[in-house]
KOLMAR-491306 format. One record per atom (N, C-alpha, C): chain; atom name; x, y, z; residue in three letters. Coordinates in pm, whole numbers, padded with zeros to 5 digits. Atoms other than C-alpha are relative to their C-alpha. Example, Ala and Ser with C-alpha at 12.3 -4.5 7.8 and 13.67 -1.06 7.14 Angstrom:
BEGIN
[pt "A","N",[00089,-00119,00000],"ALA"],
[pt "A","CA",[01230,-00450,00780],"ALA"],
[pt "A","C",[00090,00120,00000],"ALA"],
[pt "A","N",[-00082,-00119,-00006],"SER"],
[pt "A","CA",[01367,-00106,00714],"SER"],
[pt "A","C",[-00077,00109,00073],"SER"],
REM end
This chain:
BEGIN
[pt "A","N",[00134,-00036,-00043],"MET"],
[pt "A","CA",[-15273,-20831,03559],"MET"],
[pt "A","C",[-00064,-00113,00081],"MET"],
[pt "A","N",[00059,00114,-00072],"LYS"],
[pt "A","CA",[-15369,-21182,03670],"LYS"],
[pt "A","C",[00046,-00002,00146],"LYS"],
[pt "A","N",[-00051,00001,-00136],"ASN"],
[pt "A","CA",[-15144,-21159,03975],"ASN"],
[pt "A","C",[-00060,00113,00083],"ASN"],
[pt "A","N",[00060,-00113,-00071],"LYS"],
[pt "A","CA",[-15282,-20817,04068],"LYS"],
[pt "A","C",[-00145,-00030,00039],"LYS"],
[pt "A","N",[00140,00035,-00030],"ILE"],
[pt "A","CA",[-15638,-20948,04048],"ILE"],
[pt "A","C",[-00004,-00100,00115],"ILE"],
[pt "A","N",[-00004,00098,-00109],"LYS"],
[pt "A","CA",[-15549,-21245,04269],"LYS"],
[pt "A","C",[00034,00067,00134],"LYS"],
[pt "A","N",[-00042,-00067,-00123],"GLU"],
[pt "A","CA",[-15376,-21019,04523],"GLU"],
[pt "A","C",[-00112,00083,00062],"GLU"],
[pt "A","N",[00099,-00096,-00049],"HIS"],
[pt "A","CA",[-15665,-20775,04550],"HIS"],
[pt "A","C",[-00143,-00050,-00015],"HIS"],
[pt "A","N",[00134,00054,00021],"ILE"],
[pt "A","CA",[-15962,-21010,04517],"ILE"],
[pt "A","C",[-00096,00041,00112],"ILE"],
[pt "A","N",[00087,-00043,-00110],"ASN"],
[pt "A","CA",[-16095,-20893,04854],"ASN"],
[pt "A","C",[00001,00151,00020],"ASN"],
[pt "A","N",[-00007,-00147,-00009],"ASP"],
[pt "A","CA",[-16033,-20522,04788],"ASP"],
[pt "A","C",[-00076,00060,-00118],"ASP"],
[pt "A","N",[00080,-00049,00112],"PRO"],
[pt "A","CA",[-16318,-20380,04577],"PRO"],
[pt "A","C",[00050,00130,-00062],"PRO"],
[pt "A","N",[-00049,-00127,00054],"GLU"],
[pt "A","CA",[-16164,-20034,04545],"GLU"],
[pt "A","C",[00119,-00021,-00093],"GLU"],
[pt "A","N",[-00117,00026,00083],"LYS"],
[pt "A","CA",[-15837,-20169,04409],"LYS"],
[pt "A","C",[-00039,-00071,-00131],"LYS"],
[pt "A","N",[00047,00066,00122],"LEU"],
[pt "A","CA",[-16019,-20398,04164],"LEU"],
[pt "A","C",[-00064,00100,-00095],"LEU"],
[pt "A","N",[00061,-00103,00085],"GLU"],
[pt "A","CA",[-16221,-20103,04038],"GLU"],
[pt "A","C",[00107,00087,-00063],"GLU"],
[pt "A","N",[-00109,-00080,00054],"GLN"],
[pt "A","CA",[-15901,-19903,03997],"GLN"],
[pt "A","C",[00071,-00075,-00113],"GLN"],
[pt "A","N",[-00064,00082,00104],"LEU"],
[pt "A","CA",[-15741,-20188,03801],"LEU"],
[pt "A","C",[-00088,-00004,-00126],"LEU"],
[pt "A","N",[00093,00007,00113],"TYR"],
[pt "A","CA",[-16051,-20213,03584],"TYR"],
[pt "A","C",[00000,00131,-00078],"TYR"],
[pt "A","N",[00003,-00131,00069],"ARG"],
[pt "A","CA",[-16057,-19840,03507],"ARG"],
[pt "A","C",[00133,00035,-00065],"ARG"],
[pt "A","N",[-00131,-00029,00060],"ASP"],
[pt "A","CA",[-15684,-19826,03436],"ASP"],
[pt "A","C",[00017,-00069,-00135],"ASP"],
[pt "A","N",[-00015,00073,00126],"ASP"],
[pt "A","CA",[-15692,-20095,03166],"ASP"],
[pt "A","C",[-00110,-00106,-00009],"ASP"],
[pt "A","N",[00117,00088,00004],"ARG"],
[pt "A","CA",[-16031,-20252,03092],"ARG"],
[pt "A","C",[00027,-00129,-00075],"ARG"],
[pt "A","N",[-00021,00121,00081],"ASN"],
[pt "A","CA",[-15921,-20493,02821],"ASN"],
[pt "A","C",[00091,-00100,00071],"ASN"],
[pt "A","N",[-00092,00089,-00071],"ALA"],
[pt "A","CA",[-15629,-20632,03022],"ALA"],
[pt "A","C",[-00069,-00060,00123],"ALA"],
[pt "A","N",[00072,00050,-00117],"PHE"],
[pt "A","CA",[-15850,-20661,03331],"PHE"],
[pt "A","C",[-00098,-00110,-00039],"PHE"],
[pt "A","N",[00099,00099,00042],"GLU"],
[pt "A","CA",[-16123,-20847,03143],"GLU"],
[pt "A","C",[00067,-00131,-00041],"GLU"],
[pt "A","N",[-00066,00123,00043],"SER"],
[pt "A","CA",[-15885,-21093,02979],"SER"],
[pt "A","C",[00070,-00070,00117],"SER"],
[pt "A","N",[-00064,00058,-00117],"GLY"],
[pt "A","CA",[-15687,-21144,03300],"GLY"],
[pt "A","C",[-00101,-00062,00095],"GLY"],
[pt "A","N",[00104,00052,-00089],"PHE"],
[pt "A","CA",[-16004,-21193,03502],"PHE"],
[pt "A","C",[-00055,-00131,-00054],"PHE"],
[pt "A","N",[00051,00125,00059],"GLU"],
[pt "A","CA",[-16133,-21457,03259],"GLU"],
[pt "A","C",[00098,-00115,00021],"GLU"],
[pt "A","N",[-00100,00104,-00017],"GLU"],
[pt "A","CA",[-15805,-21647,03287],"GLU"],
[pt "A","C",[00010,-00048,00144],"GLU"],
[pt "A","N",[-00021,00032,-00140],"VAL"],
[pt "A","CA",[-15792,-21636,03666],"VAL"],
[pt "A","C",[-00131,-00035,00073],"VAL"],
[pt "A","N",[00129,00017,-00067],"TYR"],
[pt "A","CA",[-16164,-21677,03739],"TYR"],
[pt "A","C",[-00017,-00139,00063],"TYR"],
[pt "A","N",[00016,00135,-00055],"SER"],
[pt "A","CA",[-16147,-22053,03792],"SER"],
[pt "A","C",[00070,-00015,00136],"SER"],
[pt "A","N",[-00073,00007,-00126],"GLU"],
[pt "A","CA",[-15899,-21998,04078],"GLU"],
[pt "A","C",[-00068,00080,00111],"GLU"],
[pt "A","N",[00057,-00090,-00102],"ILE"],
[pt "A","CA",[-16098,-21724,04255],"ILE"],
[pt "A","C",[-00152,-00002,00003],"ILE"],
[pt "A","N",[00145,-00002,00014],"GLU"],
[pt "A","CA",[-16457,-21821,04179],"GLU"],
[pt "A","C",[-00076,-00015,00131],"GLU"],
[pt "A","N",[00070,00016,-00128],"LYS"],
[pt "A","CA",[-16538,-21898,04543],"LYS"],
[pt "A","C",[-00023,00132,00072],"LYS"],
[pt "A","N",[00016,-00131,-00061],"SER"],
[pt "A","CA",[-16506,-21533,04637],"SER"],
[pt "A","C",[-00129,00067,-00049],"SER"],
[pt "A","N",[00124,-00070,00034],"GLN"],
[pt "A","CA",[-16830,-21335,04648],"GLN"],
[pt "A","C",[00028,00116,-00095],"GLN"],
[pt "A","N",[-00036,-00114,00085],"LEU"],
[pt "A","CA",[-16657,-21036,04490],"LEU"],
[pt "A","C",[00034,-00045,-00142],"LEU"],
[pt "A","N",[-00032,00049,00136],"SER"],
[pt "A","CA",[-16531,-21247,04198],"SER"],
[pt "A","C",[-00128,-00033,-00076],"SER"],
[pt "A","N",[00128,00026,00068],"ARG"],
[pt "A","CA",[-16888,-21357,04125],"ARG"],
[pt "A","C",[-00064,00130,-00047],"ARG"],
[pt "A","N",[00052,-00131,00039],"TYR"],
[pt "A","CA",[-16993,-20993,04121],"TYR"],
[pt "A","C",[00069,00049,-00127],"TYR"],
[pt "A","N",[-00073,-00047,00117],"TRP"],
[pt "A","CA",[-16717,-20906,03874],"TRP"],
[pt "A","C",[-00031,-00084,-00124],"TRP"],
[pt "A","N",[00035,00086,00114],"LYS"],
[pt "A","CA",[-16803,-21204,03656],"LYS"],
[pt "A","C",[-00132,00046,-00061],"LYS"],
[pt "A","N",[00130,-00047,00049],"ILE"],
[pt "A","CA",[-17163,-21084,03630],"ILE"],
[pt "A","C",[00015,00136,-00067],"ILE"],
[pt "A","N",[-00019,-00134,00056],"ARG"],
[pt "A","CA",[-17052,-20727,03567],"ARG"],
[pt "A","C",[00067,-00005,-00137],"ARG"],
[pt "A","N",[-00071,00008,00128],"LEU"],
[pt "A","CA",[-16810,-20819,03290],"LEU"],
[pt "A","C",[-00084,-00069,-00106],"LEU"],
[pt "A","N",[00087,00066,00097],"ASP"],
[pt "A","CA",[-17054,-21057,03125],"ASP"],
[pt "A","C",[-00112,00092,-00045],"ASP"],
[pt "A","N",[00106,-00094,00036],"TYR"],
[pt "A","CA",[-17326,-20791,03134],"TYR"],
[pt "A","C",[00053,00104,-00098],"TYR"],
[pt "A","N",[-00058,-00099,00091],"ASN"],
[pt "A","CA",[-17096,-20536,02970],"ASN"],
[pt "A","C",[00024,-00059,-00138],"ASN"],
[pt "A","N",[-00024,00061,00131],"SER"],
[pt "A","CA",[-17007,-20781,02695],"SER"],
[pt "A","C",[-00130,-00027,-00074],"SER"],
[pt "A","N",[00129,00025,00066],"MET"],
[pt "A","CA",[-17375,-20861,02627],"MET"],
[pt "A","C",[-00061,00128,-00055],"MET"],
[pt "A","N",[00060,-00124,00049],"THR"],
[pt "A","CA",[-17483,-20498,02594],"THR"],
[pt "A","C",[00073,00052,-00123],"THR"],
[pt "A","N",[-00075,-00046,00117],"GLY"],
[pt "A","CA",[-17210,-20435,02338],"GLY"],
[pt "A","C",[-00040,-00073,-00127],"GLY"],
[pt "A","N",[00035,00078,00118],"LYS"],
[pt "A","CA",[-17357,-20696,02104],"LYS"],
[pt "A","C",[-00128,00047,-00067],"LYS"],
[pt "A","N",[00123,-00051,00059],"ILE"],
[pt "A","CA",[-17679,-20509,02042],"ILE"],
[pt "A","C",[00036,00101,-00107],"ILE"],
[pt "A","N",[-00031,-00088,00112],"LYS"],
[pt "A","CA",[-17659,-20344,01704],"LYS"],
[pt "A","C",[-00106,00107,-00014],"LYS"],
[pt "A","N",[00094,-00110,00018],"LYS"],
[pt "A","CA",[-17815,-20005,01661],"LYS"],
[pt "A","C",[-00017,00027,-00149],"LYS"],
[pt "A","N",[00029,-00027,00140],"SER"],
[pt "A","CA",[-17981,-19910,01336],"SER"],
[pt "A","C",[00057,00135,-00040],"SER"],
[pt "A","N",[-00051,-00126,00053],"SER"],
[pt "A","CA",[-17812,-19647,01128],"SER"],
[pt "A","C",[-00106,00062,-00091],"SER"],
[pt "A","N",[00095,-00062,00094],"PRO"],
[pt "A","CA",[-18001,-19395,00916],"PRO"],
[pt "A","C",[00000,-00066,-00136],"PRO"],
[pt "A","N",[-00006,00069,00129],"LEU"],
[pt "A","CA",[-17881,-19582,00608],"LEU"],
[pt "A","C",[-00081,-00129,00003],"LEU"],
[pt "A","N",[00080,00122,-00014],"ASP"],
[pt "A","CA",[-18038,-19905,00739],"ASP"],
[pt "A","C",[-00149,00032,-00009],"ASP"],
[pt "A","N",[00141,-00040,00004],"ILE"],
[pt "A","CA",[-18369,-19724,00788],"ILE"],
[pt "A","C",[-00039,00041,-00142],"ILE"],
[pt "A","N",[00026,-00038,00139],"LEU"],
[pt "A","CA",[-18345,-19576,00437],"LEU"],
[pt "A","C",[-00012,-00124,-00088],"LEU"],
[pt "A","N",[00008,00126,00076],"ILE"],
[pt "A","CA",[-18279,-19924,00293],"ILE"],
[pt "A","C",[-00130,-00072,00031],"ILE"],
[pt "A","N",[00127,00063,-00037],"LEU"],
[pt "A","CA",[-18579,-20060,00487],"LEU"],
[pt "A","C",[-00117,00068,-00071],"LEU"],
[pt "A","N",[00108,-00074,00067],"ILE"],
[pt "A","CA",[-18807,-19787,00349],"ILE"],
[pt "A","C",[00003,-00027,-00150],"ILE"],
[pt "A","N",[-00013,00026,00144],"SER"],
[pt "A","CA",[-18671,-19839,-00004],"SER"],
[pt "A","C",[-00047,-00141,-00035],"SER"],
[pt "A","N",[00042,00138,00022],"THR"],
[pt "A","CA",[-18722,-20214,00021],"THR"],
[pt "A","C",[-00151,-00014,00009],"THR"],
[pt "A","N",[00146,00003,-00013],"CYS"],
[pt "A","CA",[-19080,-20162,00139],"CYS"],
[pt "A","C",[-00067,00062,-00123],"CYS"],
[pt "A","N",[00058,-00064,00118],"LEU"],
[pt "A","CA",[-19149,-19925,-00150],"LEU"],
[pt "A","C",[00012,-00088,-00125],"LEU"],
[pt "A","N",[-00018,00089,00116],"ILE"],
[pt "A","CA",[-19003,-20164,-00409],"ILE"],
[pt "A","C",[-00094,-00120,00009],"ILE"],
[pt "A","N",[00090,00114,-00018],"THR"],
[pt "A","CA",[-19197,-20457,-00262],"THR"],
[pt "A","C",[-00145,00041,-00022],"THR"],
[pt "A","N",[00136,-00050,00021],"GLY"],
[pt "A","CA",[-19516,-20250,-00254],"GLY"],
[pt "A","C",[-00029,00024,-00148],"GLY"],
[pt "A","N",[00018,-00021,00144],"PHE"],
[pt "A","CA",[-19465,-20150,-00618],"PHE"],
[pt "A","C",[-00018,-00133,-00073],"PHE"],
[pt "A","N",[00011,00130,00066],"LEU"],
[pt "A","CA",[-19412,-20511,-00722],"LEU"],
[pt "A","C",[-00135,-00067,00029],"LEU"],
[pt "A","N",[00131,00058,-00034],"ILE"],
[pt "A","CA",[-19729,-20620,-00539],"ILE"],
[pt "A","C",[-00112,00072,-00076],"ILE"],
[pt "A","N",[00104,-00078,00068],"LYS"],
[pt "A","CA",[-19929,-20343,-00710],"LYS"],
[pt "A","C",[00010,-00002,-00152],"LYS"],
[pt "A","N",[-00015,00006,00147],"ILE"],
[pt "A","CA",[-19817,-20429,-01066],"ILE"],
[pt "A","C",[-00132,-00027,-00071],"ILE"],
[pt "A","N",[00127,00023,00072],"PRO"],
[pt "A","CA",[-20158,-20574,-01165],"PRO"],
[pt "A","C",[-00092,00123,00002],"PRO"],
[pt "A","N",[00084,-00120,-00006],"ASP"],
[pt "A","CA",[-20337,-20257,-01048],"ASP"],
[pt "A","C",[00056,00113,-00085],"ASP"],
[pt "A","N",[-00063,-00110,00075],"ILE"],
[pt "A","CA",[-20088,-20019,-01208],"ILE"],
[pt "A","C",[-00015,-00020,-00150],"ILE"],
[pt "A","N",[00003,00027,00143],"PHE"],
[pt "A","CA",[-20087,-20186,-01549],"PHE"],
[pt "A","C",[-00133,-00059,-00047],"PHE"],
[pt "A","N",[00134,00049,00033],"ASN"],
[pt "A","CA",[-20456,-20290,-01545],"ASN"],
[pt "A","C",[00002,-00142,-00057],"ASN"],
[pt "A","N",[-00006,00140,00040],"VAL"],
[pt "A","CA",[-20379,-20659,-01575],"VAL"],
[pt "A","C",[-00126,-00068,00054],"VAL"],
[pt "A","N",[00124,00065,-00040],"TRP"],
[pt "A","CA",[-20702,-20860,-01569],"TRP"],
[pt "A","C",[00023,-00129,00076],"TRP"],
[pt "A","N",[-00027,00130,-00061],"LEU"],
[pt "A","CA",[-20540,-21178,-01453],"LEU"],
[pt "A","C",[00079,00016,00130],"LEU"],
[pt "A","N",[-00075,-00027,-00122],"ASP"],
[pt "A","CA",[-20434,-21048,-01113],"ASP"],
[pt "A","C",[00002,-00119,00095],"ASP"],
[pt "A","N",[-00002,00120,-00086],"GLU"],
[pt "A","CA",[-20531,-21372,-00936],"GLU"],
[pt "A","C",[00114,-00092,-00038],"GLU"],
[pt "A","N",[-00111,00084,00047],"ILE"],
[pt "A","CA",[-20284,-21563,-01149],"ILE"],
[pt "A","C",[00133,00063,00039],"ILE"],
[pt "A","N",[-00122,-00071,-00035],"PHE"],
[pt "A","CA",[-20019,-21296,-01089],"PHE"],
[pt "A","C",[00032,-00021,00148],"PHE"],
[pt "A","N",[-00024,00014,-00144],"TYR"],
[pt "A","CA",[-20063,-21311,-00711],"TYR"],
[pt "A","C",[00029,-00145,00038],"TYR"],
[pt "A","N",[-00024,00141,-00030],"THR"],
[pt "A","CA",[-20077,-21690,-00707],"THR"],
[pt "A","C",[00144,-00038,-00031],"THR"],
[pt "A","N",[-00135,00036,00042],"LYS"],
[pt "A","CA",[-19747,-21715,-00893],"LYS"],
[pt "A","C",[00107,00082,00073],"LYS"],
[pt "A","N",[-00109,-00090,-00037],"ASN"],
[pt "A","CA",[-19556,-21415,-00757],"ASN"],
[pt "A","C",[-00004,00060,00139],"ASN"],
[pt "A","N",[00010,-00070,-00129],"ALA"],
[pt "A","CA",[-19679,-21296,-00416],"ALA"],
[pt "A","C",[00109,-00046,00098],"ALA"],
[pt "A","N",[-00103,00051,-00091],"GLY"],
[pt "A","CA",[-19449,-21523,-00214],"GLY"],
[pt "A","C",[00139,00044,-00039],"GLY"],
[pt "A","N",[-00132,-00040,00050],"ILE"],
[pt "A","CA",[-19150,-21445,-00432],"ILE"],
[pt "A","C",[00025,00147,00029],"ILE"],
[pt "A","N",[-00017,-00144,-00022],"ILE"],
[pt "A","CA",[-19208,-21070,-00403],"ILE"],
[pt "A","C",[00023,00030,00148],"ILE"],
[pt "A","N",[-00015,-00027,-00144],"VAL"],
[pt "A","CA",[-19251,-21073,-00025],"VAL"],
[pt "A","C",[00134,-00052,00049],"VAL"],
[pt "A","N",[-00129,00052,-00044],"PHE"],
[pt "A","CA",[-18950,-21299,00030],"PHE"],
[pt "A","C",[00117,00076,-00061],"PHE"],
[pt "A","N",[-00103,-00085,00060],"PHE"],
[pt "A","CA",[-18747,-21081,-00208],"PHE"],
[pt "A","C",[00026,00120,00090],"PHE"],
[pt "A","N",[-00015,-00117,-00087],"GLY"],
[pt "A","CA",[-18814,-20780,00014],"GLY"],
[pt "A","C",[00067,-00036,00132],"GLY"],
[pt "A","N",[-00061,00043,-00127],"LEU"],
[pt "A","CA",[-18731,-20967,00334],"LEU"],
[pt "A","C",[00146,-00037,-00017],"LEU"],
[pt "A","N",[-00137,00044,00025],"THR"],
[pt "A","CA",[-18419,-21122,00187],"THR"],
[pt "A","C",[00091,00119,-00027],"THR"],
[pt "A","N",[-00080,-00118,00031],"LEU"],
[pt "A","CA",[-18294,-20791,00051],"LEU"],
[pt "A","C",[00035,00076,00126],"LEU"],
[pt "A","N",[-00027,-00073,-00124],"PHE"],
[pt "A","CA",[-18329,-20622,00388],"PHE"],
[pt "A","C",[00092,-00078,00093],"PHE"],
[pt "A","N",[-00085,00080,-00090],"ILE"],
[pt "A","CA",[-18172,-20909,00585],"ILE"],
[pt "A","C",[00143,-00006,-00053],"ILE"],
[pt "A","N",[-00134,00001,00057],"VAL"],
[pt "A","CA",[-17879,-20932,00345],"VAL"],
[pt "A","C",[00068,00132,00024],"VAL"],
[pt "A","N",[-00059,-00131,-00023],"TRP"],
[pt "A","CA",[-17823,-20559,00382],"TRP"],
[pt "A","C",[00040,00017,00147],"TRP"],
[pt "A","N",[-00029,-00026,-00141],"THR"],
[pt "A","CA",[-17841,-20548,00763],"THR"],
[pt "A","C",[00106,-00095,00056],"THR"],
[pt "A","N",[-00102,00092,-00051],"THR"],
[pt "A","CA",[-17625,-20858,00821],"THR"],
[pt "A","C",[00131,00012,-00076],"THR"],
[pt "A","N",[-00119,-00019,00084],"LYS"],
[pt "A","CA",[-17375,-20752,00553],"LYS"],
[pt "A","C",[00060,-00134,-00043],"LYS"],
[pt "A","N",[-00047,00134,00032],"SER"],
[pt "A","CA",[-17355,-21114,00444],"SER"],
[pt "A","C",[00064,-00008,-00138],"SER"],
[pt "A","N",[-00066,00003,00131],"LEU"],
[pt "A","CA",[-17238,-21025,00093],"LEU"],
[pt "A","C",[00143,00053,00006],"LEU"],
[pt "A","N",[-00134,-00057,-00009],"ASN"],
[pt "A","CA",[-16923,-20851,00219],"ASN"],
[pt "A","C",[00101,-00111,00014],"ASN"],
REM end
């Protein structure tokens, strides 16, 4: 693939055909040969195109399960914050002073651990 890219560096149609025939081989071959052909205007175009395609693939889309986990985490965190109101605890200032940060960070941590799958 590297030799084909070098041969057809000034032929945009042939480069497009090579890319569509085998994208993975073209991308890896292009990365290996780019230092030799970087002076060509067309090679700069392909470098930008391939880098753009690799960047868009890194964006993670939310799944319905992630949204369900987010809603569940919010409900659990909301319940924990409302404990003094639900159980008629008179010392709610002490409760919030001691536990508000822990409760909020618990919710954030739970959601981040779930979305990054860091426990797997």
